[in-house]
C-alpha positions as CSV (number, residue, x, y, z in Angstrom):
1,M,-25.3,45.1,132.6
2,T,-22.8,43.1,134.7
3,D,-20.8,39.8,134.0
4,K,-22.6,38.4,136.8
5,F,-25.9,39.3,135.6
6,K,-25.6,37.8,132.0
7,A,-24.3,34.8,133.7
8,D,-27.4,34.4,135.2
9,L,-29.5,35.4,132.3
10,A,-27.0,32.8,130.4
11,V,-28.1,30.0,132.9
12,G,-31.5,30.9,133.2
13,A,-32.2,30.9,129.5
14,F,-30.5,27.4,129.4
15,L,-32.4,26.1,132.2
16,L,-35.5,27.0,130.7
17,A,-34.7,25.4,127.2
18,C,-34.3,22.3,129.1
19,L,-37.9,22.9,130.9
20,I,-39.4,23.3,127.5
21,P,-39.9,19.9,126.5
22,S,-41.2,18.3,129.6
23,A,-43.3,21.3,130.4
24,G,-44.6,21.2,126.7
25,M,-46.1,17.7,127.0
26,L,-48.6,19.8,129.1
27,V,-50.0,21.8,126.3
28,L,-48.7,20.3,123.1
29,P,-50.9,17.3,121.8
30,E,-49.4,13.5,122.0
31,E,-46.7,12.7,119.1
32,R,-47.6,9.9,116.9
33,A,-45.0,7.1,116.6
34,A,-42.6,7.2,113.6
35,A,-42.1,4.5,111.2
36,N,-41.7,1.5,113.4
37,Q,-40.8,3.1,116.4
38,D,-42.9,1.9,119.4
39,L,-43.4,4.0,121.9
40,A,-43.4,3.7,125.8
41,P,-47.1,3.5,127.2
42,P,-48.0,5.2,130.3
43,P,-46.6,3.8,133.9
44,Q,-48.7,2.0,135.7
45,L,-48.6,2.2,139.5
46,T,-49.7,-1.5,139.7
47,V,-49.3,-4.6,137.7
48,D,-51.5,-8.2,138.1
49,G,-53.1,-6.2,141.5
50,S,-49.5,-5.7,142.9
51,F,-47.3,-2.6,143.1
52,N,-45.2,-2.1,140.7
53,T,-41.6,-1.9,141.3
54,E,-40.2,-0.8,137.7
55,V,-42.4,2.2,137.9
56,L,-39.9,4.8,138.4
57,N,-37.8,2.5,135.1
58,D,-40.7,3.0,133.4
59,F,-41.9,6.3,134.2
60,S,-38.2,7.1,132.9
61,D,-38.7,5.1,129.5
62,Y,-42.3,7.1,129.4
63,L,-41.0,10.7,129.7
64,S,-38.0,9.9,126.9
65,D,-40.2,9.1,124.5
66,H,-42.7,11.5,124.8
67,F,-41.4,14.6,125.7
68,A,-42.7,17.9,124.0
69,L,-40.9,18.5,120.4
70,R,-39.1,15.3,120.7
71,Q,-40.0,14.2,116.7
72,E,-38.5,17.5,115.5
73,L,-35.3,17.7,117.9
74,I,-34.6,13.9,116.7
75,T,-35.0,15.3,113.1
76,A,-32.7,18.1,113.6
77,Q,-30.1,15.8,114.9
78,A,-30.6,13.1,112.0
79,A,-30.0,16.2,109.8
80,L,-26.5,17.4,111.6
81,D,-25.2,14.1,111.8
82,A,-26.1,13.6,108.0
83,G,-25.2,16.6,106.6
84,V,-22.0,17.0,108.7
85,F,-20.6,13.9,109.5
86,R,-22.0,11.7,107.2
87,V,-23.0,9.0,109.9
88,S,-26.6,7.8,110.8
89,A,-28.4,9.1,113.7
90,Q,-30.7,5.9,113.4
91,D,-28.8,2.5,114.1
92,D,-30.9,0.8,111.9
93,V,-31.2,3.0,108.6
94,L,-27.6,3.2,106.6
95,L,-26.9,6.6,104.6
96,G,-26.0,5.2,101.3
97,R,-24.8,7.5,98.0
98,D,-27.1,10.0,95.8
99,G,-29.6,9.9,99.1
100,W,-30.3,6.2,99.0
101,L,-30.8,4.8,102.2
102,F,-30.7,1.2,103.3
103,Y,-31.9,-1.0,106.4
104,R,-28.5,-1.7,107.9
105,E,-29.3,-5.3,108.7
106,T,-29.3,-6.5,105.4
107,L,-25.5,-6.0,104.9
108,D,-25.2,-9.6,106.6
109,D,-26.8,-11.0,103.7
110,Y,-24.9,-8.4,100.9
111,L,-21.5,-8.9,102.8
112,R,-21.9,-12.7,103.8
113,T,-20.8,-12.0,107.2
114,A,-23.9,-14.2,108.9
115,P,-24.4,-17.3,107.1
116,M,-27.3,-19.4,107.8
117,T,-25.6,-23.1,108.3
118,Q,-26.3,-26.4,105.4
119,R,-28.6,-27.5,108.5
120,Q,-30.6,-24.3,108.7
121,L,-30.7,-23.7,104.9
122,W,-32.0,-27.5,104.5
123,A,-34.5,-26.9,107.4
124,S,-35.7,-24.1,106.0
125,A,-36.3,-26.3,102.4
126,R,-38.1,-29.1,104.4
127,C,-40.4,-26.7,106.4
128,L,-41.7,-25.7,102.9
129,S,-41.9,-29.4,101.8
130,L,-44.2,-30.2,104.4
131,I,-46.3,-27.3,103.7
132,Q,-46.7,-27.9,100.0
133,E,-47.5,-32.1,101.0
134,Y,-50.1,-30.3,103.2
135,A,-51.7,-28.2,100.6
136,A,-51.6,-30.6,98.0
137,G,-53.2,-33.3,100.3
138,R,-56.1,-30.4,100.2
139,G,-55.7,-29.9,96.4
140,A,-53.4,-27.0,96.1
141,R,-50.5,-26.0,94.8
142,L,-47.6,-24.0,96.7
143,Y,-45.2,-21.7,95.3
144,F,-42.3,-19.5,97.2
145,T,-40.7,-16.9,96.4
146,V,-38.1,-14.1,97.6
147,V,-38.0,-10.7,97.4
148,P,-34.6,-9.2,97.1
149,N,-33.1,-6.9,99.7
150,K,-32.4,-3.5,98.1
151,A,-28.8,-3.5,98.8
152,S,-28.3,-6.9,96.4
153,L,-30.2,-5.4,93.9
154,Y,-28.6,-1.4,94.1
155,P,-24.9,-2.3,95.7
156,E,-23.4,0.5,93.6
157,F,-25.4,3.0,95.7
158,L,-24.1,1.4,99.5
159,P,-21.5,3.4,101.0
160,D,-17.7,2.0,101.1
161,V,-18.7,-1.3,103.6
162,G,-16.0,-3.4,101.9
163,A,-16.6,-6.4,99.7
164,P,-18.4,-9.8,100.0
165,L,-16.7,-12.4,101.5
166,E,-16.2,-15.3,99.1
167,G,-19.0,-17.9,98.7
168,S,-22.7,-17.8,97.7
169,A,-25.4,-15.6,99.0
170,G,-28.0,-17.5,101.2
171,I,-30.9,-17.9,98.5
172,D,-28.5,-19.0,95.9
173,R,-27.6,-22.2,98.7
174,L,-31.3,-22.3,99.4
175,V,-32.5,-23.0,95.8
176,P,-30.6,-26.7,95.1
177,L,-32.2,-27.5,98.2
178,L,-35.9,-26.2,97.6
179,E,-35.1,-28.1,94.1
180,Q,-34.2,-31.2,95.8
181,E,-37.4,-31.3,98.0
182,G,-39.7,-30.3,95.4
183,V,-40.6,-26.9,96.0
184,A,-41.7,-24.4,93.1
185,Y,-39.4,-21.5,93.6
186,I,-40.0,-18.9,91.4
187,D,-37.3,-16.7,90.6
188,L,-37.2,-12.6,91.3
189,F,-34.0,-12.1,91.7
190,S,-33.2,-12.5,88.1
191,P,-36.0,-10.7,86.2
192,L,-35.4,-7.7,88.6
193,R,-31.7,-7.1,88.0
194,G,-32.6,-7.4,84.2
195,Q,-34.0,-4.2,84.3
196,D,-32.0,-0.8,84.0
197,E,-34.3,1.2,85.7
198,V,-34.7,0.9,89.3
199,L,-37.2,-0.3,90.9
200,Y,-36.7,0.3,94.3
201,Y,-37.9,3.7,96.2
202,R,-34.5,5.5,97.0
203,T,-35.7,6.1,100.7
204,D,-37.6,3.2,101.2
205,S,-36.9,-0.7,102.1
206,H,-39.6,-1.5,99.2
207,W,-39.9,-1.7,96.2
208,D,-42.5,0.6,94.0
209,A,-45.5,0.0,91.8
210,R,-43.2,-0.9,88.6
211,G,-40.8,-3.6,90.9
212,A,-44.1,-5.2,92.1
213,A,-46.0,-4.9,88.7
214,L,-42.9,-6.9,87.6
215,A,-43.1,-9.6,90.6
216,H,-46.8,-9.8,89.4
217,D,-45.9,-10.6,86.0
218,T,-43.3,-13.3,86.8
219,V,-45.5,-15.4,89.6
220,I,-48.1,-15.3,87.0
221,S,-46.1,-16.3,84.4
222,A,-44.5,-19.5,86.9
223,M,-48.1,-20.4,87.7
224,G,-49.2,-20.8,84.1
225,K,-52.1,-18.3,84.3
226,S,-52.8,-17.2,80.7
227,D,-56.4,-15.5,81.9
228,Q,-53.8,-12.2,83.3
229,Q,-52.1,-10.0,81.2
230,P,-48.9,-8.4,82.2
231,F,-48.4,-4.8,83.9
232,F,-44.7,-4.1,83.3
233,P,-43.7,-2.1,81.6
234,G,-46.8,-0.4,81.1
235,S,-48.6,3.0,80.9
236,T,-48.1,4.6,84.5
237,H,-48.7,8.3,86.0
238,T,-47.7,10.3,89.5
239,G,-50.5,9.4,91.5
240,G,-49.0,11.4,94.8
241,E,-46.2,11.6,96.9
242,H,-44.5,8.3,98.6
243,L,-42.8,9.2,102.4
244,G,-40.1,6.0,102.5
245,D,-40.1,4.2,105.6
246,L,-36.6,4.2,106.1
247,Y,-36.3,8.0,105.4
248,E,-39.1,8.4,108.2
249,M,-37.2,6.3,110.7
250,L,-34.4,8.6,110.4
251,Y,-36.4,12.1,110.0
252,P,-39.6,11.5,111.7
253,T,-41.0,15.1,111.2
254,G,-39.2,15.6,107.7
255,T,-41.1,16.0,104.5
256,V,-38.8,15.0,101.8
257,T,-40.8,12.7,99.0
258,E,-40.7,10.4,96.4
259,P,-43.5,10.1,93.3
260,E,-45.7,7.4,93.8
261,T,-45.8,5.7,90.5
262,V,-49.6,4.6,89.2
263,Y,-50.3,2.1,86.8
264,D,-53.2,3.4,84.1
265,R,-54.9,0.2,84.0
266,A,-57.6,0.2,86.3
267,F,-57.8,-3.5,89.0
268,T,-61.3,-5.1,88.3
269,F,-61.3,-6.9,91.9
270,S,-62.7,-5.7,95.0
271,Y,-62.6,-6.2,99.1
272,V,-64.9,-7.9,101.1
273,R,-64.0,-6.0,103.5
274,Q,-62.3,-2.6,102.9
275,P,-59.0,-2.8,104.6
276,R,-58.3,-0.2,107.1
277,S,-54.6,-0.3,105.5
278,P,-52.4,-2.2,102.9
279,E,-50.6,-3.5,106.3
280,D,-54.0,-5.4,107.6
281,Q,-52.8,-8.6,109.0
282,R,-56.0,-10.2,106.4
283,I,-56.9,-8.7,103.7
284,E,-59.4,-10.8,101.4
285,T,-60.7,-9.7,98.0
286,E,-63.0,-11.1,95.2
287,N,-62.6,-10.8,91.5
288,P,-65.4,-12.5,89.3
289,A,-63.8,-12.0,86.0
290,R,-61.0,-14.3,87.2
291,S,-60.1,-17.7,88.0
292,G,-58.8,-19.8,90.9
293,N,-58.3,-18.9,94.6
294,L,-55.4,-18.1,95.9
295,L,-53.9,-17.9,99.7
296,M,-51.0,-15.7,100.3
297,F,-48.6,-15.5,103.3
298,R,-47.0,-12.3,102.6
299,D,-44.7,-9.7,104.6
300,S,-45.0,-6.0,103.8
301,F,-43.9,-6.1,100.3
302,G,-47.3,-7.3,100.0
303,N,-48.6,-3.8,100.7
304,S,-48.4,-3.4,96.9
305,L,-48.0,-6.4,95.3
306,H,-51.5,-7.8,96.8
307,S,-53.8,-5.7,94.3
308,F,-51.7,-7.0,91.2
309,L,-52.4,-10.5,92.6
310,A,-56.4,-9.7,93.6
311,D,-56.7,-9.0,89.9
312,A,-55.7,-12.2,88.9
313,F,-57.8,-14.1,90.6
314,G,-61.2,-15.0,91.5
315,S,-60.7,-14.7,95.1
316,A,-57.7,-14.3,96.9
317,L,-57.0,-14.2,101.0
318,F,-53.8,-12.1,101.9
319,S,-52.6,-13.5,105.4
320,R,-49.2,-11.6,107.7
321,S,-49.4,-14.6,110.1
322,M,-45.9,-15.7,110.5
323,P,-45.6,-18.6,111.5
324,Y,-47.8,-20.0,108.3
325,Q,-51.2,-20.8,110.0
326,L,-52.1,-23.3,107.2
327,S,-55.8,-23.7,108.4
328,L,-56.1,-20.7,106.4
329,L,-55.7,-23.2,103.6
330,D,-59.7,-24.7,104.0
331,Q,-61.3,-21.1,104.9
332,A,-59.9,-19.8,101.7
333,G,-60.8,-22.7,99.9
334,A,-57.7,-22.0,98.1
335,D,-56.0,-23.8,95.1
336,T,-52.8,-21.8,95.0
337,V,-50.8,-21.0,98.0
338,L,-48.2,-18.6,97.6
339,I,-45.5,-17.7,100.2
340,E,-43.6,-14.6,100.1
341,I,-40.4,-13.0,102.1
342,V,-37.8,-11.0,101.8
343,E,-34.3,-12.0,101.5
344,R,-33.3,-10.4,104.9
345,N,-35.8,-12.6,107.0
346,L,-35.2,-16.0,105.2
347,E,-33.7,-17.3,108.0
348,W,-37.3,-17.2,109.9
349,L,-38.4,-20.4,108.0
350,C,-36.2,-22.4,109.9
351,Q,-37.1,-20.4,113.1
352,R,-41.1,-20.5,113.1
353,A,-42.5,-23.4,112.3
354,P,-45.8,-23.9,110.3
355,I,-49.0,-24.5,112.0
356,L,-50.1,-27.5,110.5
357,P,-50.9,-31.4,112.0
358,A,-47.2,-33.6,111.9
359,P,-47.4,-35.7,108.8
360,E,-48.0,-39.6,110.0
361,R,-44.6,-41.8,108.8
362,L,-44.3,-45.8,108.6
363,L,-41.5,-47.7,110.0
364,T,-40.5,-50.8,109.1
365,G,-37.7,-52.8,111.1
366,T,-35.8,-51.6,114.7
367,P,-33.4,-49.1,113.9
368,P,-30.2,-49.2,116.4
369,Q,-29.4,-46.7,119.1
370,G,-27.7,-43.6,118.4
371,E,-25.8,-41.5,120.6
372,A,-28.0,-38.5,119.7
373,A,-29.7,-37.0,122.6
374,L,-33.2,-36.3,122.4
375,T,-35.4,-33.2,124.7
376,L,-39.1,-32.8,124.4
377,G,-41.5,-30.7,125.8
378,Q,-45.1,-29.6,125.4
379,A,-45.1,-26.0,124.2
380,G,-47.0,-23.0,126.2
381,G,-48.6,-20.2,123.8
382,D,-51.9,-20.0,121.8
383,P,-53.4,-22.6,122.8
384,G,-56.0,-22.4,119.7
385,A,-53.3,-22.1,117.5
386,L,-54.5,-25.6,115.8
387,E,-58.0,-27.0,117.7
388,G,-57.1,-29.7,118.8
389,Y,-53.6,-30.4,119.1
390,V,-50.8,-30.0,121.0
391,R,-47.2,-28.2,120.0
392,L,-44.5,-30.4,121.0
393,E,-41.0,-28.6,120.5
394,G,-37.9,-30.3,121.0
395,S,-33.9,-30.3,119.8
396,L,-31.6,-32.9,118.9
397,S,-28.0,-32.8,119.8
398,G,-25.2,-35.2,118.5
399,E,-23.7,-36.2,115.1
400,M,-26.9,-36.1,112.6
401,D,-26.9,-35.3,108.7
402,S,-27.4,-31.9,108.2
403,D,-30.2,-32.8,105.9
404,S,-31.5,-35.1,108.5
405,P,-35.6,-35.1,109.2
406,I,-36.5,-35.6,113.1
407,Y,-39.1,-38.3,113.3
408,I,-40.4,-38.6,116.9
409,Q,-42.4,-42.1,118.3
410,L,-45.4,-41.4,120.3
411,G,-46.5,-45.0,121.3
412,E,-47.6,-47.0,117.7
413,Q,-47.3,-43.5,116.1
414,L,-44.8,-42.1,114.1
415,Y,-44.3,-37.7,112.9
416,E,-42.3,-36.5,111.1
417,A,-41.3,-33.0,113.2
418,S,-40.9,-29.7,111.0
419,P,-37.2,-29.1,111.6
420,A,-37.8,-25.3,112.9
421,G,-37.3,-23.4,116.4
422,E,-36.0,-20.8,118.0
423,D,-32.9,-22.3,119.6
424,W,-29.9,-23.4,117.3
425,E,-26.9,-23.3,119.5
426,G,-28.0,-26.0,121.8
427,G,-28.1,-28.7,118.5
428,A,-31.2,-29.1,115.7
429,P,-34.7,-27.7,117.3
430,F,-37.7,-29.0,116.0
431,T,-41.2,-28.6,116.0
432,L,-44.7,-30.7,115.9
433,Y,-48.1,-30.3,116.1
434,V,-50.0,-33.7,117.3
435,P,-53.5,-35.2,118.4
436,E,-54.7,-33.7,121.7
437,G,-55.0,-37.4,123.6
438,S,-51.8,-38.8,121.8
439,L,-49.1,-38.0,124.2
440,T,-47.7,-40.6,126.0
441,G,-45.0,-40.9,129.2
442,Q,-41.9,-40.3,126.9
443,A,-40.9,-40.2,123.1
444,Q,-37.9,-41.5,120.8
445,A,-36.5,-39.8,118.2
446,L,-35.6,-41.2,114.4
447,Y,-32.7,-39.4,112.4
448,L,-30.2,-40.4,110.1
449,H,-26.3,-39.9,110.4
450,D,-23.9,-40.9,107.5
451,G,-27.2,-41.7,105.7
452,A,-28.3,-44.9,108.1
453,L,-31.2,-44.2,110.8
454,Y,-30.9,-44.3,114.1
455,A,-33.0,-43.7,117.1
456,S,-32.5,-41.7,120.0
457,A,-32.7,-43.2,123.8
458,A,-36.3,-42.4,125.3
459,A,-37.1,-39.0,126.7
460,A,-39.4,-38.1,129.2
461,I,-42.0,-35.3,127.5
462,L,-41.9,-32.2,129.6
463,R,-45.0,-30.4,130.2
């Protein structure tokens, strides 16, 4: 065998290996997305009746996401990077000690490198206060709770990321503002930190059933429900194997699992309609053995928590709507509203305004004109978000108190806006829903500066 033949053979083998992933798409079944992946859709030659000028880029994205054996190759590369170089092949996943995995984005909370501003924290508390006011007007009581990041509870399993900066964590800065606004806050940090046993999965971003059970007990106790007995610690057994979401993101075809804990005590609730999965946007339950009606706005931590809470109420509606759709309160006939959010998403409270009618306020006297500038416009989006109402979004720039409400004058009517919006770079954003037909050509904002009430110059409402 000549050297030239050997070289040709090596080149041929290399080219054949390169063809396998693309050629395999013709014969191998479509691979599912792993964990939180969003795979590119098939390319389209036309979009809205016109030629798609991005078709080549779309085809490239599709090929990158769908070539044969993609998940296996990603898993092999991730295992090599982790085992040899101790680095994560997935930007969103952080390799911890002793096989632990963490969401990388939670490092900002742990290290306090991207703290919320005082205005953002106050705005979060104020939005919750407005939700509480709306709920109280319908005979319901609001409770708010925050689920700790895994890194906040078990920092000893983090890699060497450095020490947190001086100052308080965001949740510790938020709690006093909640107290000032009169929002009923249920602390989950203390009871979870007070347990010697680990209550979160090593390879998942969430708590296990024991963590959810302890959260349930804490919430139910704070609500004063005496017809429900605690679950934690309780008798448990292993009911199966759990594939961690962080592990699946890092190793799409990996098979390492953790034991799934199941409580021996059976739930007594039933589903109104059997959900497809705990990830469903809307889950409804009923339990004739219990009293009270619950509306819970929850995130993925509610996947396991909702079963425990469903067992504690006569009826319950669990919603993943964000922003919070308060019309569900009437649909559920709830007397109790619970908002649960994970620590890493606290800033959503001041970015995604709740969907509710802006409360009307009364003004006596005429405040002097200040220097803050108002921009206000009618927002697009879902026209059915709040039937009979128009969504307005705006911003107030200039000197104002960090804890100043924002009031919008439309003709003779004054409304308080939710101090929340996506753009925090150009000032203090706000959002409000006002009745159709209430819009005037111009609007004016009222705000506090050094404790005194001022009015902005009138501004046209942009359409």
